[in-house]
Residue, then its C-alpha position, 0 to 999 in steps of 0.5 A: m126589149k128588142e129580144r122579146k119583141g124579136e120572138l114575135f117574128p118568124v125564125i128561119a134556120f139552116n140545118s146540115t149534117y154529114n153522115f158516114n157509115r162503113t161496114r165490113a164483114n169478115a165472112a159472107i153469110n150467103q153468096f148475095s151479101t156484101i163483104f164491104n159496104q160504105n155510105g157517105g152523104l151530105n144532108y141539108g135543109f131549111s126550116a121556118t118557125v112561125p109563132i101563131f098562138n102561144q097563149f099570150n106568153k110573148q105579150r106577157e114577156i114583153r110587159n115583164a121586159r118593160l117592167d124590168i127596164a123601169y126597175q133598172q132605171i129606178s135602181l140606177e137613179n137610186r144609186r146616183s142619188v146615194v153617190n151624190l149624197a155621199l159626195s155631198n156629205a164627204f165634201k161637207d166633212y172635208e170643209y169641216f175638218k179643214q176648219a177644225l185643222a185651222l183652229e187646232e193650229e191656232n190653238l197650238d200657237l196659243a198653247k205654246e205661248n201659254v207654256m212660255v208664260a207659265l215658264e217665265r212665271f215659274k222662273q220668277g217664282v210667281s207660279t208653282t210646278l203644278e201650273l207649269k205642268e198643267a200648261q205643258q199638258s195642255l201643249e201636249d194635248s194640243y199637239n195630239r188634237l192637231i195630229q188627229a185633225r190632220y189625220n181626219t182632214k186627210l182621211s176626208e180628202t181621200e174619201l172625197l177623191r174616192l167618191r169623185g173617181d179621182l183616186l187611182r186604185 
């Protein structure tokens, strides 16, 4: 905006040049011509440009600059809201995965206890190998879900740190 408004004011410029010219002729064409000629000189000056009327182009450019600034502000606010929404969602995901992890750890304890009960029942001859195998499969599934829950929790924690800017790159 300052640049566009600054174009309404006069512009003063300083110009300078240095010229050097050297001419050497091997033979004189007539008796009055010179065989050697050398010129050197410094030229300098100032110029001023005053914008008087430019068909309202500068006013149009100033309005465009205002609109561009407003657009950039809206774009910045949009980015902020997107980041805040992503941060809020990441925090909710992290809380959810922490609760899921606690439930899976509790589920693992119950699955271990279930296998111990099924093993004791099998030793006493009350249950079949199929029931024992199902209890062991349930324990294995519980371990897999626990590993997945730990992974999801760590992944959501990392995403939360990334969005907050605490994660070093």
